[in-house]
C-alpha positions in Angstrom: 67.5 -4.3 39.3 64.2 -2.5 38.6 64.1 1.0 40.1 60.7 2.0 41.4 61.9 4.6 43.9 60.8 7.4 41.6 57.2 6.3 41.4 54.7 8.3 43.4 52.7 5.2 44.0 55.8 3.7 45.8 56.8 6.7 47.9 56.0 7.2 51.6 53.2 9.4 52.8 54.5 12.1 55.3 51.1 12.1 57.1 51.2 8.4 58.0 54.8 7.8 59.1 53.5 6.5 62.4 50.6 4.5 61.0 51.2 1.6 63.3 51.0 3.8 66.4 47.8 5.6 65.5 44.5 5.1 67.2 41.6 3.8 65.0 40.1 7.2 65.0 43.3 8.9 63.9 43.8 6.3 61.2 40.3 6.7 59.8 40.6 10.4 59.9 43.8 10.6 58.0 42.7 8.0 55.5 39.5 9.9 54.8 41.5 13.1 54.3 43.8 11.3 51.8 40.8 9.8 50.0 39.3 13.2 49.6 42.2 14.2 47.3 41.4 11.5 44.8 38.4 13.2 43.0 40.4 16.4 42.6 43.3 14.5 41.1 40.9 12.8 38.6 39.4 16.2 37.8 42.7 17.3 36.3 42.5 14.5 33.7 38.9 15.1 32.5 40.0 16.5 29.1 41.8 13.3 28.3 39.1 11.1 29.8 36.7 12.9 27.5 38.7 11.8 24.5 38.8 8.2 25.8 35.0 8.2 26.1 34.6 9.5 22.5 36.9 6.7 21.3 34.9 4.1 23.2 31.6 5.4 21.7 33.1 5.3 18.3 34.2 1.7 18.9 30.7 0.7 20.0 29.1 2.4 17.0 31.3 0.4 14.7 30.1 -2.8 16.5 33.5 -3.0 18.2 34.3 -3.7 21.8 35.8 -2.0 24.9 38.5 -4.2 26.3 40.4 -3.5 29.5 43.7 -5.2 30.2 45.4 -5.1 33.6 47.1 -7.1 36.4 46.4 -7.4 40.1 44.1 -4.8 41.6 44.0 -2.9 38.3 42.9 -6.0 36.4 40.3 -6.8 39.1 38.8 -3.3 38.8 38.6 -3.8 35.0 36.9 -7.2 35.5 34.4 -5.5 37.9 33.5 -2.7 35.6 33.1 -5.0 32.6 30.9 -7.4 34.5 28.7 -4.6 35.8 27.9 -3.3 32.3 25.8 -6.4 31.6 23.1 -6.0 34.3 23.3 -2.2 34.3 23.1 -1.5 30.5 22.0 -4.8 29.1 25.2 -5.3 27.1 26.0 -8.7 25.6 28.9 -10.3 27.5 31.5 -9.7 24.9 30.9 -6.0 24.4 32.8 -4.8 27.5 35.3 -7.2 28.9 38.6 -7.4 30.7 41.8 -9.4 30.2 43.6 -9.9 33.4 47.1 -11.3 33.9 46.8 -14.9 35.2 43.2 -15.3 34.0 40.2 -16.2 36.1 42.3 -17.5 38.9 43.9 -14.0 39.4 40.5 -12.5 40.2 40.6 -14.1 43.7 44.3 -14.8 44.3 47.7 -13.7 43.2 49.3 -15.5 40.2 53.0 -15.2 40.6 54.9 -13.7 37.7 51.8 -13.1 35.5 52.1 -9.3 35.5 55.7 -9.6 34.1 54.8 -12.1 31.4 54.7 -10.1 28.1 54.0 -13.2 26.0 50.9 -14.0 28.1 49.3 -10.6 27.1 49.7 -11.4 23.4 48.2 -14.8 23.9 45.3 -13.5 25.9 44.4 -10.8 23.4 45.0 -13.0 20.4 42.2 -15.2 21.6 39.8 -12.2 21.4 40.8 -11.5 17.8 41.0 -7.8 18.3 40.9 -5.4 15.4 40.5 -1.8 14.2 36.9 -1.6 15.5 38.0 -2.3 19.1 39.1 0.0 21.9 41.8 -1.3 24.3 42.4 0.4 27.7 45.5 -0.6 29.7 45.2 -0.2 33.5 48.3 0.0 35.7 48.8 2.0 38.9 52.5 2.1 38.4 52.2 2.7 34.7 55.0 0.2 33.9 53.4 -3.3 34.2 55.0 -5.4 31.4 51.9 -7.5 30.8 49.8 -4.4 30.2 52.4 -2.6 28.0 52.8 -5.7 25.9 49.0 -5.8 25.5 48.9 -2.2 24.3 51.7 -2.9 21.8 49.8 -5.9 20.5 46.6 -4.0 20.2 48.2 -1.1 18.2 49.8 -3.6 15.9 46.4 -5.0 15.1 44.9 -1.6 14.5 42.9 -1.1 17.7 42.5 2.3 19.4 44.4 2.3 22.6 44.4 4.2 25.9 46.1 3.9 29.2 45.2 4.6 32.8 48.1 5.1 35.3 48.6 6.8 38.7 52.1 8.2 38.0 53.1 11.1 35.8 55.4 10.4 32.9 54.3 6.7 33.0 56.2 4.3 30.8 52.9 2.8 29.6 51.8 6.2 28.2 54.3 5.9 25.4 52.4 2.9 24.0 48.9 4.3 24.0 47.1 6.7 21.6 45.5 8.4 24.7 47.1 8.4 28.1 45.5 9.3 31.4 47.9 10.0 34.3 46.4 10.7 37.6 48.7 11.5 40.5 46.9 10.8 43.7 50.0 11.1 45.8 51.6 8.5 48.1 49.4 5.8 49.6 48.4 5.8 53.3 50.0 2.4 53.4 53.2 2.6 51.3 52.8 0.9 48.0 49.3 -0.4 48.6 47.8 0.8 45.3 44.4 -0.8 46.0 43.8 2.3 48.1 43.9 5.8 46.5 45.2 4.6 43.2 42.5 1.9 43.1 39.8 4.4 44.0 41.0 6.7 41.2 41.0 3.9 38.7 37.5 2.8 39.8 36.2 6.4 39.4 37.7 6.7 35.9 36.4 3.3 34.7 32.9 4.3 36.0 33.2 7.5 34.0 34.3 5.9 30.8 31.9 3.0 30.7 28.9 5.1 31.9 29.5 8.0 29.6 30.1 5.7 26.6 26.8 3.9 27.3 25.0 7.2 27.5 26.6 8.0 24.2 25.0 5.0 22.5 21.6 5.5 23.9 21.4 3.2 26.9 20.2 6.0 29.1 17.0 8.1 29.0 17.2 11.2 31.2 19.1 9.6 34.1 17.4 6.2 33.9 18.9 2.8 32.9 16.5 2.0 30.1 18.4 -1.0 28.8 18.3 -2.8 32.2 17.7 -6.5 31.7 14.8 -7.9 33.9 16.5 -11.2 34.8 15.2 -11.4 38.4 12.4 -10.2 40.5 14.3 -7.1 41.7 15.2 -6.1 38.2 11.6 -6.7 37.0 10.3 -4.3 39.6 13.1 -1.8 38.8 12.1 -2.0 35.1 8.5 -1.1 35.9 9.6 1.8 38.1 11.8 3.1 35.3 8.9 3.0 32.9 6.7 4.8 35.4 9.3 7.5 36.0 10.3 8.0 32.4 6.7 8.3 31.2 5.4 10.0 34.4 2.7 7.4 34.9 1.7 5.3 37.9 3.1 1.8 38.5 -0.1 0.0 37.6 -0.1 1.6 34.1 3.6 1.1 33.8 3.2 -2.6 34.5 0.6 -2.8 31.7 3.1 -1.2 29.2 5.8 -3.5 30.5 3.7 -6.5 29.6 2.6 -5.1 26.2 6.3 -4.6 25.4 7.2 -8.1 26.4 9.4 -6.9 29.2 11.4 -4.5 27.0 11.8 -1.2 28.9 12.7 1.1 26.0 9.8 -0.1 23.9 7.4 0.3 26.9 8.6 3.9 27.5 8.1 4.9 23.8 4.7 3.2 23.8 3.7 5.1 27.0 5.0 8.5 25.9 3.6 8.4 22.4 0.6 6.3 23.2 1.4 4.0 20.3 1.4 0.2 19.8 4.4 -2.1 20.0 5.2 -2.3 16.2 5.3 1.5 16.0 7.6 1.8 19.0 9.9 -0.9 17.5 10.1 1.0 14.2 10.9 4.3 15.9 13.6 2.8 18.1 15.1 1.0 15.1 15.2 4.3 13.1 16.8 6.1 16.1 19.4 3.4 16.7 17.8 2.6 20.0 18.0 6.2 21.4 14.7 6.8 23.3 14.9 10.6 23.1 15.4 10.5 19.4 12.6 8.0 18.9 10.1 10.4 20.4 10.4 12.9 17.6 
């Protein structure tokens, strides 16, 4: 029988032993107090998270991919982070993605036995044809999910850089990753419900990794999303505001540059700041590998 009694994520929280007898106010207060511990726990792992970010940037610079692999809540958080990179940073769909135990069906409902299926992980990753240019991050609150561990083993066998994110110290999964992040957020308010503090910690770390990696490859200028894709009315207006703020010009002028750049935010910013034409902006961005700040000098 599998022994999970030694996992922090499965232990009982002394502050919530009478959870079912608390008033709503008492419950919300204690949950808020427990949630406040998460950021501090993540802070302890910043040195390792830094290394993971560097590895992800290196993967992107080699035209590789960042691929998350997880099951249950952990997998769904990976799916969310990967999906959000597309509208936020203008990434192609395959650049950041997530493999989740049970496939698309598992995003909305539980797929029985999927997280224990080691063969399934190999099949799922084999379809992506991963290789030495890719970065694979395994996500598991317990740090012992067979599907994720199998995926990490498969990734290493095919030369990919690997990292793991778990919410238990001395996690089994850490043995199979080049870089291992272990964040101990303490017992959950509701025993074993790792969608709570563990999920929050995982979301924080995925936000850090993907955002820092995108900054590293030039998808941000100052604190602006300069590779946003204007695919709807809201994003078109956001694009114009970004141009206005980056170039410190009014919205009317920003709209003119937006049109001259054919809706390409980076090009419009370079045109506005250097007062140059579109071909010049394109050449400068090509020379700087798409980094706006470097293109200005």
